[in-house]
Each structure stands twice: as structure tokens, then as C-alpha cells.
N, C-alpha and C positions, 0 to 999 in steps of 0.2 A: 768876365764871369765865366764864360765858357772855358777859357783857358785855365782858370782856377780849378774848375771841375776836372779838367783833364789831368792837371798835375796831381790832384788828389787821388785820382784813380791809379796813377802810376806809383803812388806811395803805398797802396794796399798790397801786401804780399800775395803773390799768386801761388795758390795751392796746386795740387795735381788736378788733372782733367776730370776725374770721377767726382771729386768734391765739388768742383765748379758746376758740373752738370746737375748735381742734386739741387743746388741752390737756385739754379735757373728754372728748374721745373717747379720748385716751390713758389718762386716769385710769379711765375706764369699763372699758377693756380690762384694766387692771391689777387692778381690783377684782373682776372676774369670774374672775381666776386662770387665764386661758387661757394655757397655755404652748405653745411658747416665746414669750418676750416680746422676743426680739432684734429682730425686724422692727419691732415697735411703737416701741421705744426708738430704733431707728435712724432712723425717720421723724422723730422729734423733733429729733435732732441734725442731720439732713441738710437740713431744710427752712428753719430760722431761724438767723440769726446770734446768737451768744452763747446758743446753745440750751441748754447745760448749766446755766448759771447761772439762766437764766429758768425752766427746768424745775424745778430744785431749789427755787426760791422758790415756785413754784406748788404743788409737792408739800408743802412745809411748811404752807402755808395750808390745803391739803386735809386734812392730818392733824389740824390744830388744830380744824377744823370737825367732824370725826368724834368727836374726844374730847369736845367740848361736848355732842354729841347723846347719847353713852353716859352721861355724867354726868346728864343730865336724866332719862333712862329709869330709872336706878338710884334716884334720889331719889323717883320716882313710885311704885315697887313696894316699897320698903323696909318699910313698916309691915305689909303683908300677909304678908310672909315671916316676920316676927317672930311674928305671931299663929299661924301654922301650926306653928312649932317648939314653941310652948307647948302646943298641943293634942296634939301627938304625944307629948310627955313624959307627959301624963296617961294616955294609952291604954296605955303600956308596962306599968304596974303591973297593970292588969286582965288583960293578955295572959299574964302570968306565972301568975296564979291559974288561968286557964283551962287552961293547959298542965298544971299539976299535976293538975287534975281529970281531964283526958283520959287521962293516964298511968295513973292509978289505975283508971279505968273499964276500960281496955284490959287491965290485968293481971287484973282480976276476970273479964273475958269470956274470956280465954285459959285461965284455970284451969277455967272451966266447960265449954269445948268440946273439951278434950283427949280425953275418953273417946269423944265422938261422932266425932271425926276418926279415932280408931283403928278404930271399927266401920265407918265409911264406907270407909276404905282396904281393909279385909278384903273388904267387899262388891264393891268395884271389881276387886280381884284375882280374885275368883271369876267375876265376869262376863267378864273378859278370857280366863280359861281356857276358859270355856264357848264363847266366840266362836271361840277358836283351834281347839278340838276340832271345832266345826262346819265351820270352814273346811277343816281337814285332811280331814274326811270328804268334803266336796264335791270337794276336789282329787283325793282318791284315786278317787272315783267317776268323775271326768273322765279320770284318767290310766290307770286299769285297761284300758279298751278300746283305748287307744293302744298300751299295752304288749302286750296280747294280739295286736293287729294286727301289731305289729313282730315278735312271735314267729312269727306266721303267715308274715310276709314271709321270715324266715330259713328256715322250712321249705320255702317255694316255691322259694327259691334252691337249697336242697339237692336238691330234686326236679327242678331244671332247668325249672320252669314260669315262664319268664322273663316271658312276656306277662302272666300273672296277678300276678307280683311287681310289675311296673310299675304295674298297676292298683291294687294295694294301696298302693304308694308314693304314687300320685296321691291316693288317698282319705285317706291319713295327712296329706299336706300340705294338703289342702283342709279336712278336717273336724276334725282334732285338734291338729296341731302349731301352728297359729296361736293356739290357746287356751292352750298350755302353753309358750310361748316363754321364760318366766322360770325354768324348771327346767333344771338342768344335764344331767339325763339326756335331756331333750328336745333340748338343744343338741347333745348327742353324736349323737342320732338324726339331727338335721338335717345334721350334718357327715358322717354315714355314708351318707345317701341318695344324694348325687351320686357317691360312690365306688361304691355298688352299681349305679347307672345305668351308669357307665363300665365296670364289670365285665361287666354284661349286654351292653353294646355290643360289647365285645371278644370275648365268648364267641359272640355271634350273628354277628359278622364272621368269626370263625374258622370257624363252621359254614358261612357263605356261601362262604368260600374252599374249604372241602372240597367244597361243592356244585359250584362252578365247576370244580374239578379232576375231579370225578366226571363231569360232562357232557362235559368235554373228552375223557375216556377212552372214554365211551360214545357219543359223537356219531356215530362210524362205524356202530355197531350200530343206533342210532336211525335214521340215514339209510338203512341197508340195509333195515330193516323198513318204513320209509315207502315206499321205492322198490318193495318187493315188493307192498305194498298197491296202489300205483298201477298196477303191471304186471298184477296180478290184476284190477283194475277194468277196465283196458283190454282184457284178454283176454276178460272177460265181455261187454263192449260189442261186441267184434268177433264173438264167437260169437252174440250176439243179432242183430247185423246180418246175419250169414250166414243165420240162420234166417228172418229176415223179408225178406231180399233188398232192404234199404233203403239199402245203402251201397256205395260204390265199392270199399271194402275187400273185398267179397265176391269180385269177380273177381281182385283182386290176390293175396289170400291163398290163394284156391283155386288160382290159377296156380302160386304158390310151392309149394303142397303136392304138385303133380304133376310137379315137375321131376325128370327121371330122372338118377340118378348125379350129383347136384350136391354136390360137396364143400363149396362155399361155403354152399349152402342148409342142409346138415347142420350145419355149424358155427353158422349163425345160429339154427337151431332149438335146438341144444344151449345156446346162450347164452340164448335166451328161456326155456328150461326151467329155468334157474337161478333165474329170478324167478317161475316158475309152479309153485308147490307148494300147491295148494288144501287139502291135508289137514293141512298144518303150521299150528299155532296161531301167529298173528302177534301179537307183543306191541306195545303202544303205548309212547309215550314215558314215560307215568307208570309203566308196568310195569318199565321199565328203569332209571329214575332217580327217586329220592325228591325231590320238589319242596318238601317241607315246610320245609327250611331257608330257602329263599328267601322263602316266605310268612311264616314266623316272623320272619325278619330284617326284612322289609318292615314288618310290624305293629309290631315293637319300635321301629324308627326313626321310624315314624309317630307312635307314642305319645310318643317322646322329642322330637318336634318337629324331627327332623333327617332327614326323609324325602328332602329334596333331596340331601343328602350321600350317602345310600345310593344313590339313583338315579344320581347322577353316577359313583360308584364302580363300580356294576354295569355301566353302559354302557361305561365306560372299559375295564374288564377284558374285557368281551365283545368290544369292538373289537380289543383285543390278541389275543384268541383267534381272532377272525375272520381277522386277518392271518396268524396261524400256520397256520390251517386252509387258507387260500388259497395258502400257499406249497407248491408241489409238490416231490416228490423229483426229483433230477436225472435219474434213469433211469426216470421214470414212463412215458415213451413206448415203452419196450421191451416191456412186457407189458400185457395187458388188465387184469390184477389191479391194477396200479399205478393205472390210470384208475378202476377200480371203487372202490378204497379212497379215492381222492381225491374222487370224486363222493359217496360215502357220508358222508364227513366233512362236506362242505359242506352236503349235504341235512340231515344230522342237526343241524348248527348252527342252520339256519333253521327247522327243525321245532320245536326248543326255543324259539327266539325267538317263533315264532307262538303256541306254547302259553303262554308268559309273557305275551304281549300280550293274550290272551283271558281268562286266569284272574286276572290282577292288574289293578288299575285305576291306570294311570299310570306303573307302573314302566318300561315301554317303551311308546312311542306308535307309532301308524301311521306318522307322519312319520319317526320314528327308524328303524323297521324298513325303510321304503322307502329312506331314505338309505343305511343299511347294505347293503341288497340292491343298490342301484345301484353302490356302491363295490365290492362283491363281484362283481357281474356284469361290471364293467369289467375287474377283475383276472382273473376266470375266463375271459373271452373272450380276453384277451391270452395267458394261460397255454395255453389250448387251441390258439390260433392258432400259438403257437410250437412246442409239442410235437407237434402234428399234422403240422407241416411236416417233422419228423424221421422220420415213419412211412413206410416203404417197402413194407410188406406190406399189400396191399389188404384182406386178411381182418382185420387189426388195425384198419385205418381203419373198416371196416364195424362191427366190435365197438364202436369208439369212438362211432360214429354212434348205434348202438342204446342205448348208455349215456347219451348226451346226450339222446336222445328220452325215455328213462325218467326221467332227472333233471329234464328240463324239465316233463314231465307231472306229476311229483311236486310240484315247487315251484309249478306253476300251480294244482294242486288246493288249495294253501294260500293262494292269492290273490296270488302274486308274478308280476309280468309277465315273460314269457320270450321275447318276440319277438326280442330280440337273439341268443338262443341258436339260434333257427331261422334267423335271418339268417347266423349263423356256420356253420350246417350247409351252407348253400349254398357258402360258401367251402371248407369241408372236402370238399364234394362235388366241387369242382374238383380238390382234392388227391387225393381218392379216384380220380377219373377219370385223373389223371396216373399214379398207382400202377398202375391197371389197364392203362393204355396201355403202361407199361414192362413189366409182366408179360406182356401179350399180344405185345409186340414180341419178347420172348424166345421165346414159343411159336411165333410166326410164323417166326422165324429157324430154330428147331429143325425145324419142318415143312419149310421150304425146303431145309435141309441134308440131311434124310432122303429127300427126293424123288429119284426116278431120272429124272424128266422124260421119261417114255415113257408111251404110252397104257395105261390100266388093262386088263389082260387079265381076261376073264370066262369061266369054264369051265362054270358052271351057273346056274340061276335063283336059287338062294339067294345067291350072290355078287352077282348083279345087284340083288336086293332090298336087300341090305345097303348097297350104294352109293347106291341111289335113296332109301333112308330118310335118309341123311345129306345128300344133295345133290339138289335138284329138277331132275334132268336128264330132259328129255322130247324124244324123237326117234323118231317112228314108224318111220323106215327102219331104225333100229338094233333096234327091238323085233321087226321082221319077220325079222331075221337069226337064224340058228341058232347055237347054242353049239358051239365057243368063238368068242367075238367080243371086240372091244376098244372101250372107250369112248375118245373122242378126248382126253379130259382125263387129266392125270396124278393121282397119288395125293394130291397136296397140295390139290387143289381142294375135295373134300368135307371135308377136315380144316379148311381155312381157313373154309369156310362154317359148319361146326359151331362153330368157335371164335368167329366173329362172333356167333352166337346165344348162345353162353355169355357173351360180353361183355355182350350186351343183358340177359341174366338178372342178371349181376353188377351192372350199372348200375341195374337196376330195384330190386334189394335196397336200395340206398341211398335210393331215392326213396320207399320205403314210410314211412308214419308221419310224413311231413313236413307233414301238414295242407295238402296241395296238391291242386288239382283234377286230374281225369283229363287235361284238355287240357295243363296245365303239365307233368305227368309224361310225357305223350307227347312234348311238345316237348323235355324234358330228355333222354329216351332217344334221340331222333333226333339231337340235337346231339352227344351223346357218341359215338353210332355214326358220325356224320360225321367226328368227330375221329379215331376208330379207322381209318376208311377213308382219309381224305385225308392223315393225318399218319403214323400208325404203319404201316399196311399198305402205303401208298404208299412210305414211306421204306424199308421192308424190300424191296419189289420193286425199287426203284431201286438199293439196295445189291446185291441179288442179280444184277441185270442187269450191274452193273459188275465182278463178280468175275471174275478171270482164267480160272478153270476152267470157266466157263459158255461152251460152244461155240455154234456156229451152230444145231445141231440143238436144243440146250436152249433157245436163244432163241426159236426157232420154236414150241416147245412152250409156253413162257411166254406167247407171244402168244395161242395157242389157249386156254390156261388163263384169262387175263385176259378174253378174250371171253366165256367161259361165266360167269365171276364177275360180269361186267357185266350179263349177262342175268338173273342170279339176284338182282339188287338189288331187283327188284319183289317178289320173295317175302319179302325181309327187311322191306320196308315193310309188306306184309300181316301179317307176323309181329308187328311192333310194334303195328299197329292192333288185332290180335286180343287182345293181352294188356292193352291200355289201353282197349279199347272206344271208340276214337276213329276215326271214319270217315276214310279217306285223302282224301276229297273236301272235308274241312273247309278253310275259307278260310285259316286261319292255320297249317295243318299244314306243318311243315318237311319238305322233300324230302331224300332221301339223295343224297349227292354221289358215289356209287360209280361212276356212269357216267363222270364226268370223271376220277376216280382211275384206273380201269382203262384208260381211253383214253390217259391220260398214260403209264401204265406200258407199254402196248402200243406207243405211239409211241417211248418210250425204248428198248424192246427192238428195234424196227425200226431205230432210229438206231444202236443198238449192233451190229446185224447189219451195217449198211453200214460202220460204223467198223472192225469186225474184218476185213471183207473188204478194205477199203482198206489196213489195216495189213499184212495178208498180202501184198497186191499190192506195197506198199512194200518188204517184206522180199525179195520176188523181184527187184524193180527194183534193190535194193542189190547184188544178185549180178551185175548187168550189167558186162561188161568189154569195151567197144568199143575198137578201135584206130582212133582218129579220124584217123589220117594214112595209112590204107591206101590203096593206089592202085586195087585191084580188090576187089570183094566176094567172100565165100566161096562164094556160090551157094546157101546154105541159111540158114534162120532161126537166130537165136541159141538156145543151149540153155536159158538161163534163161527165155526167153520161152515156149518150148514147154512147159517145166515149169509155168509160170504158167497157161497156157491149159488144160493138163490138170487142174490144181487147180480152176480155175473150172468146168470142165465137170463134174467129179465132184461138186463142191459143189452145183451147181444140179440135178444129178440127184437128190441127196438131198432137196432141197426139193420136187421134183415127185413124189417117191415117198412123201411123208408120207401116212399113212392119213387119208382124207377120207370121212366117212360121210354127209355131206350137201353140198348145193351151196354153202352158206355157207362151210363149211370149205375147200372146193376154191377158191372165189373168193378167200377170204382168203389161203390159201397161195400161190395163183397171183399175186395182187397183190404180196405180199411178195417172191416170187421175181423177178417182173418188175422191181420197183423196185430190188431188190438187184443184179440183172444190169445194169440201165441205169446204176446208180450205179458199179458196178465198171468198166464199159467207159469211162464218162466219166472216172473217176479214173485209169484206165490211160492214156487218151489224154492227159490233162493231165500226168501224170508223164513220159510219153515226150517231150512237147513241152518241158517244163521241163528235161529232160536235154539237149536240143539247145541250149536258150537259156541254159544254166548259165553264169554269169559267170566261173567258174573255167576253163571250156573256152574256150581262145583261138583254136584253129584246127581246122577240119574239112575233110577232103578229100572230093571227089566220090565216091570209092570208099566212104568211110564213110557218105555219104548213101545210096548204093545199098544197102549192107548194112542200114542202118536201115530203108530202104523195104521190104526183104524181111520184116523183123519186123512192120512195120505191116500188110503184106499178110496175114500169119498172124492178126493181130488182126481184120482185116476178115472173113477166112474164118470165124473163130470166131463173129463177130457174125451172119454170114449163115447159119450152121448151125442157127439157131433153138435155142439152148441152153435157153431157157425158153419154153414154148408161150405163145401169146397176143399176141405182138408183130405188128403189122400192117406188111406190106411190109418195107422196109429201115429201119424206125424205129431198130433197135438199131445199124445201121451208121452212122447219123447222129452217133453219139458220136465217131466218128473223122474226120468230114468236114473239120474245121478242119486236122487234121494231114495228111490226104490232100491237100488243095488246096495246102498249103505244100510238101509233098514233090514234087507234080506240077510246081509252078512251077519248082523247082530241077532236077528231072530232065529236063523238056522244055526248060528255059531259055527260057521264053516270056515274057520281060520286056516286049516291045513290046505284046503283047495285055494284060498285066496293067496296064501304065501307061496304055494307051489306054482300057481299059474300067473303070478304077478309079472307084468310086462309082456304077456302073450296076447296077441290080437284076439284069440278065441277065449280069453278068460271070461268067466261068468261075472266077475266083479271088476270089469275093465275100467269103469268110471269112478271107482272108489279110490280116492287119493290116500296114500299111507298117512300123511299128516292129519287128514280129517278123521280117519279110522283111529289113529293114536289118541287124538284129543277126546273123542267120544268114549273110547275104551278106558282111558284113565278116569273119566267121570264115573263109569260103571265100576271100576276097580275100587275106587274109594268108597263107594256105596256098599260093595260086598264086604269090605273090611269092617265097616261100621255095623252092618246088620248081622254079621256072623262072627261074634266075639268067640263063640265056642266052636268055630268051624275047624279049629285044629284038632278037636277031639273026634271029628268025623272024617273018615278017609276020603269020601267023594268030594266033600267040600275042600279038603286039602289039595286034592288033585286038580280041582277046578281053579283054585287060587294059584297054584303053580303054573297051570296052563296060561292063565291071564298074564302072569309075570313073564313067562317065556314069550308070549305073543307081543307084549309091550316091548321087550328087548329087540325082537326081530323088526318090529315096526320102526323103532328108533334107528336101527341100523339102516333100514331102507330110506328113512328121511334124511339121515346124515349122508348117505351115499348120493341121494338126489342133490343135496346142497353142495357137496363137493364137485359133483358133475357139472352143476350150473356155474 
């Protein structure tokens, strides 16, 4: 068979080496059974022509070769296989014998070991029972302490010893429960412990809420007691400083203590007495509020590891309470009790916070309290600024100031900065001064309305001393006079002076306890006094002077009064220096402006005198009833003018007969009378001139000019009669010189001299203005034309008319020249 295969191989035609190599590779891939074979077979068919036939031939040859190799291998191993089968048949018989022997031996062994197995199993069961009993005992010994501790936990919960209960839970969880996690009762305990913790948290939080509600209700009482303590400490320090003489407060408080009949001072003392009760036992914050709930809750949350939650909740709730405390009542500004309750609540709130800060570690921090205080301080300042602006009673503003000072001292003693409160007090001080100014304005008006504006009569020494104690009047000449006598001032002067001192006292009350130096307080007093003098008193004097019922005599008395008040300003400066211990020679000392105030009032009174005189003159002038077309004068002065002159004469007699106890008063009264007389004469002259030049007056006859001249002559006679002593020569008559030269020019008809000497210093008609002369001449010219229709038939009248026309032309040229020159 092998030879056959060899011969067949020789029959296959051999191709070239490339084709043979390709088929060898393909057969090798097929024999390795690498699938898929599609790509391999495809390469055979694609590369050669007649590939299928050639491949099949090669494949048959390859199969025949492998068959021959298998046949050779089988022939080589056949004898060994036969020998092995023969040996195996021999061993089978022996194996059967051995099997029978093993079965028999096993049976006999089993029969012999049955009793032993029974005894061994009994022994094993006993040992297992012993082991289980020992295990149970060990477990019970382990569980009994845990169960006892759990029972103790329940008892602590029932007794509300929550902090101890939490510690017991913690011990259970650390020491016992990890070792007993496989027991069901232990699992139940593990499940209950978180519930117990939540229950404790809820209970402690409920206690905390009760605590927060409690301190909200008691915050005003806490603040009140804290403010009492601060006030007592302050009173003690003041008393100590008084004894040692080491403080400015000595002079201030001593001065306040000796103010006679001071309603404001009495009220201030009564208000201070409310905080000054040394015999009363003052309770602290711990006495009024039980702080244990917050301590307990803090410890509980700390143990539970939730301290941050507790801190945030506490701070959040306290912030809300702070906003509620800082919200004032709408009518708080109406009574001092409203302010006191408000300050007590705010002070109590921060006293509690300061206590919590110092007795707990980290529940509130210094930064937190500072932030809360700054927020509260901003709100507090805004509230006080708003509500203090509503206060119109200076006593209430003063009470508010005292409360703010006590409140600030209280909070400062706990370490809170209060500078902004003292800055606010300076704003409230301005408001206080405004309320004082309004109050004193009413007092001044009442004093002025009650005054009779006549010198004060004195019948004996006692009356004289009463007035001198109120007003520093010093006049040696008056002291030499015997009683009865009169002071030159009216009753309002000492009253005004006393009220100014009362104002200084009232202003000083606000400056106390502001932690300011004596120099600053002195400056504040002087500035507020200046406001009183320059604004309030000055305004009241100006309104008084303008009142219709104030006559000339009253105005003269007002001038005298203001003169004495002006002189008394130096005593007011000394008064301020005495109560502040600041020398008036100090460089920065503010001076009182009373001098300018009373000078302005005096000038206003003098101006009002002149105005009233001129108004009276105008009233008489309005009664004038001239016949401007009369041909001949009446031969006597007009009635209205004689009445006017008689009024002026009697008025100036009243001026000159005013009581003058010294040369200064005489000079003052004489100066006022002289100025008033000169002003009246000038106004009368101007009014008469305006009457002639009135645009509504179109024609004036020479007869009317002559009648008008008679009236002017009476005015000149009045001026020359020396109605007021003190004028030199014909000074008073010069008030009518302009009108006199104008009338003389028309009465004499001296136009040639006027025109020739115009502009010369020596001119007889130097004060006659060309425009004035032209206006009056045109009125006379129109009258001449109307009354002399037939003047053209008389030569003299024609010449006079031509002269008037010529003068009018020349006057117009002078007026035009003046206007062009200007």
C-alpha cells in the first residue's frame, strides 16, 4: 500500500516551485484547522488558472500520503497492544477476590465499632452542653451590666437628669453595645438610643425656649437693676470727689444744689432719686432669671455633637429678640416712663448677653456681641434721634438726657462702647436748646406783655433791695436820693435778666455728666446764651417794637431798658465764669453777643419812633385841603398844619420830660429826641414839597403858592422855637431850606438871578433843582393861560407870559444838560 502511494505520487505532474509552495501553504493552513478557511481557499482559486482542478488533484495526493503514514504507525504498535490486553484479563480475577475480602473485613469492623460510636456520640453531646452553658454564663455576665445601665438610663430620663443620661448612653455605646450587637434586645436598645437623644434634644430645646421667653419678660427688670447699680456707683464717685475736691463735678453739683426755687432742678433731683436708693437690695441678673436651662442645653448639645446648631439657634433667636426690644412704642416720646422702659429693656438684653458671654465658652463670642451691639446702637441712635425731635418740653428732653447718660454708663461698665451715644447727646443738646429757646420766647413775650413800660417806683429800702437782688443796677446818684424814688428801667428788665440766668442754669443741667471738660461746658453755655440773646430775645424785642399799641413813650422806655440790659451783659459773663470756674480771660472763651443784640433792638426802637412820627405826619398831611386855584391867600396858616405842629410840640415835650437819673440817660433821651425832631422836620419838608410836585396836580395859582408859603413859615417858626434842646443855631431850620428857597424863587420871581447864578456856590437859590423849578413853573404857566384869556390885549400880561416861556426854555436846557452830563 505504501508502494502504491509512492507510485501514484510519481504519476502527478510536477509544476514549478512557486505553484508547489502555494499549495503546501494552503494544506498547512487546512491541517491546522484554523477557521474560517474562506480566505485561504479563495486565494487558491484567485491566483492560478484552472485552480479548482489543480487544487483537487493536489488534495487527493495529500490525503493518500497521510493514509500511508497512519497505516505504517498502526503496523508498528499492534503487537504491544495485544500483549497489554492479555495482562489486563489476568488481573481482573485477582481484583474480584480482593474485593470480597475487603467487604468482609469492613463488615466485621463495623460490627465491632457500633458500641464505641454510641459512647463517643454521648460524650460529644455532653461536651457541647457544657460549652453552651459556659457560653451562656459568659454572655449573661456581659449583658447584665448593660441591662443595669439601661435601667439606670431610664431612671435618669424620668428624673430629668438629661446630661447624666447622655453620658450613660455614651458609656453604653462605647463599652457594652459593640460587644452585644448579635442580641435582639441589644438591637432594640441601639434603636432606642437615637430616639432618646432626640427626645432629650427636644426637651432641652423646649427649656431653652422657656428661658428665652423668661429673659424677654424680665429684660426690663434686669436693665432697671443694672442702671440702678450704675447710678449708685456714679453717685458714690461724685460724693467721693466732692469730699476730696478732685473733680470738676464738685463745683457743678454744688452749684446745682444751691439753686433757689428751681423747678427744673427739683425735677432733676427727683429723677435722680429714682435711681438712688442705697438701702434697697439690688438683685443681679442671676437672681432674676434662672440661667440653668441655657447651661444645660449647651452641655447637652455639646455632648450630642450638635453644639453649632444650638449656637446658631440661640444667636438667631436673640437677634430676633433684639429687634423686638429695639422697636419703640409709637408714643414713647410723650412720657419719660416710655423712655425709661425702653432703655431698661435694651440694657437688660445686653446685660444678659454679657453674662452669657462670660459664663459660657463660645455660645456667644465677643465678636458676636460687638456686632449685635453695633447693630443695636445704630438702631438706638436712629430711634432716639427721631423721637427726641418730637419732644417740645425741655424738662422731658432733660429727663431723656439723664436716662441716656445712665444707660450709657451702665453699658460702658459692661465693656460696650458708647461714644456714639454721647455724640447723640450733643445733637439732643441742640434740640434741648431749641425747646428752651421756645419756652423762653413765651416767657419773654409774657414779660413784655405784662410790663407797663414806666420807671419802677420805689417807696422803701426793702423794695429797692428786692430789685437790686434780681438785677445788677448800680447808680450812686440814685442811692443818694430819698424815698420815694424811681428806677429808670421798667419792670421787665429785672425779670428778663433773671430769666436769662434761669436759662443758663437750665442749659447747664444738660451739660452735666457728658464727660466734657470745664472749658467745653463753658463754651456750650456761652453759645446757648448767645442764641437766647441774639435770636430769641432779639426776636421778641423786634416783635414788641413793631406792635401797634406800642407808642412813642413806650419805645423810649424800651430804648432805656435795652441800654441797661446791654450794660448787664458783663455780669452774665461773670456769672457763667463763676459756675464753670473758667476765667473770662481765657483765649478761647466765647464772648456774649448781648451788646450787639441790645444795640440792634435800640436802633430798631429808634427807627420805629421815627417811623411812627412820620406816619403821624402823613396822617395830618392827608387832611390838607388846598384850593390850588385861589387868587388870594387866606392870610393865616392852614388848620391841619397847626394841628400837626401842636402834636409835634407836645410829643417832644414828653421826650424831654422823661425821668433821667444820670447824665447818660439824659444824653440818650436828648439824642433820641433830637434825631426824632430832625427826622420829623425833614419828613414834613419832603412831604410838603411832594405835595407841590404831585403829578396829579396840574395847575397852581400864585395865591395858592402864597397860602402854601404861610404854612411853611409856621413850620420854620416851629423849628426856630427850639422844640428839643440841644440843636446848635438854625440847624433844625435847615430841614426846610430846600422848600424855602423854592418858594422864595416863585414869590420874588427872581428868575434872572437864579439863571445867572446857577451852579455857583454863592447862589441865593443853590438848593433849587432846575427840574423841580421847571415842574412847578409849568403848573403856574398853565394856570396863567387859563385865567388870562384876554392877557394878549394887555402889554404887561403879554410880557409876563413871554418871560415864563423864556424861563421854561432855559430851565429845560439846564435839565437836558444835566441829563447829558450824567
